[in-house]
Each structure stands twice: as structure tokens, then as C-alpha cells.
C-alpha positions in Angstrom: 106.6 123.2 105.8 106.9 120.0 107.9 109.1 117.2 106.8 107.3 114.2 105.3 108.5 110.8 106.5 109.5 108.3 104.1 112.1 108.0 101.3 114.2 110.8 100.3 112.7 110.7 96.7 109.4 111.3 98.4 110.6 114.3 100.3 112.0 115.8 97.1 108.8 115.2 95.3 106.5 116.8 97.9 109.0 119.8 98.0 108.8 120.1 94.2 105.0 119.8 93.9 103.5 121.4 97.2 104.3 125.0 96.3 103.0 124.7 92.8 99.9 126.6 91.9 96.9 124.2 91.7 96.7 124.2 87.7 100.5 123.5 87.4 100.4 120.8 90.1 97.3 119.1 88.2 99.6 119.2 85.1 102.3 117.4 86.7 100.2 114.8 88.3 98.5 114.2 84.9 102.0 113.7 83.5 102.6 111.0 86.2 99.3 109.3 85.3 100.2 109.3 81.7 103.2 107.3 82.6 101.2 104.5 84.3 102.1 101.1 83.2 99.8 98.3 84.2 101.0 95.3 86.3 102.8 92.7 84.1 100.7 89.6 83.4 103.7 87.7 84.7 103.1 89.2 88.1 99.2 89.2 88.2 96.3 88.6 85.9 92.7 89.4 86.1 90.6 88.9 88.1 93.0 90.2 90.7 93.0 88.7 94.0 90.9 90.6 96.6 93.7 90.7 99.0 95.7 93.0 96.7 92.8 95.4 96.2 93.2 98.9 97.8 90.5 99.5 100.3 88.3 102.5 99.8 89.7 103.0 96.3 86.9 104.0 93.9 89.3 103.2 90.9 89.7 99.7 91.9 93.4 99.7 92.4 95.5 96.8 93.1 98.9 96.5 94.7 101.5 93.9 94.0 105.1 93.7 95.3 108.0 91.5 94.3 111.2 91.2 96.1 114.3 92.7 94.7 117.8 91.2 95.1 118.8 94.0 97.4 115.9 93.1 99.8 113.8 96.0 98.8 110.4 95.8 96.9 109.5 96.4 93.4 105.9 97.6 93.3 103.4 96.8 90.6 99.9 98.3 90.2 96.6 97.7 88.3 94.0 100.4 88.2 90.8 99.2 86.6 89.1 102.4 86.2 90.3 104.1 83.0 89.4 107.5 84.5 91.3 106.8 87.8 93.9 109.5 87.0 94.9 110.2 90.6 95.1 106.5 91.3 97.4 106.1 88.1 99.5 109.1 89.3 99.9 107.9 93.0 100.8 104.3 91.6 103.6 105.9 89.5 104.7 108.1 92.3 104.7 105.2 94.9 106.6 103.1 92.2 109.1 105.8 91.8 109.8 106.7 95.5 109.3 103.3 97.1 110.6 100.6 94.9 114.2 100.1 95.8 113.7 102.3 98.8 114.8 100.8 102.3 111.7 98.9 103.7 111.8 100.8 107.1 111.4 104.0 104.9 108.5 102.7 102.9 106.8 101.5 106.0 107.2 105.1 107.6 105.6 107.1 104.6 103.2 109.5 106.1 99.8 109.5 104.4 100.0 113.3 104.7 102.2 113.1 101.8 99.1 112.4 99.5 97.4 115.8 100.5 100.8 117.7 100.2 101.3 116.1 96.7 97.7 116.2 95.3 96.6 119.5 97.2 94.1 120.0 100.0 91.2 120.1 97.8 91.5 116.5 96.9 88.0 114.9 97.7 87.8 112.7 100.8 86.9 109.6 98.7 89.9 109.9 96.4 92.1 110.5 99.4 90.9 107.5 101.2 91.5 105.5 98.1 95.1 106.8 97.7 95.6 106.0 101.5 94.4 102.3 100.9 97.0 102.1 98.1 99.6 103.2 100.4 98.5 100.9 103.1 99.0 98.0 101.1 102.5 99.1 99.9 103.3 99.4 103.6 101.8 96.1 104.5 104.1 94.5 102.0 107.1 96.2 103.4 106.2 95.3 107.1 105.8 91.8 106.1 109.4 91.7 104.9 110.7 93.4 107.8 108.9 91.0 110.2 110.1 88.1 108.1 113.8 89.4 108.5 113.4 89.6 112.3 112.1 86.0 112.3 
């Protein structure tokens, strides 16, 4: 098994979920989706700005980031499709592993982690949407990295 780039919590989650049988992995991912908490209205309200919309995401997911005092990100998500279980699960996973993680580690997350977590039978459309969510998270991390460099 290759090592996934990114925060340690992501590597731990990949190691936990990847070897599970498909049914058990799906149950775990549904548990993640059930924990989904939509973006607080103090952060963003509908209609959400298009710049925050994840490209290629069939579930109309939006990604927002606020700055934490320690210089890391706090992530917030909106998933407009009530049936968007994969997007909701991925949003909560990203929130768990990337909020509070070093920006360089967030920017280095390997998109292959998506297939390692969700399984190789994840449809191309869903996979592309989840990658779009990751790209927005990484864009937010890189913006802050670039701002620090001046």
C-alpha cells in the first residue's frame, strides 16, 4: 500500500478504511455523511457564490474556509443535493483531517486518497466532484501559503 500525502489524520483514515470490505466501508462512509453539518449562515448564505462551488460536483457542493488563530484553516461546506452522501461524507472527512492541519500538508493531499477511501468502484462523475471539493480546499491553503511568503 502506497503512502497518501497529506495530514497524518488522512493517512490514518485511509489505513483504516481502505482494507475494509465494500459493505463495511459504505457503512462507515454513511456514518460520516450522517455527521454532515451545513455551513453556518454567519459564514455563507444562499445563494452561495459560484467561486466557492466545487467544479464538476453533481451534488452542488460549496467550500468555504476561515482562518484559525494558529494560521491553519477551518473548513465549512454546503452540499445542496440532499442525496449527496458521497459529497457530505467527503466534506466531513476533509473537515476532520484538514481543519487545523498545517497548510502545506493540506495543499499536498493526494487526490488518490478519494479512491482509497471510497473504493475503486466510485463512479467517475462522483470522483471528479470529490476532487473538485479537494481542489477548492487546496486553493484556500495555497492562497494563505502564498500570502505568508509575501
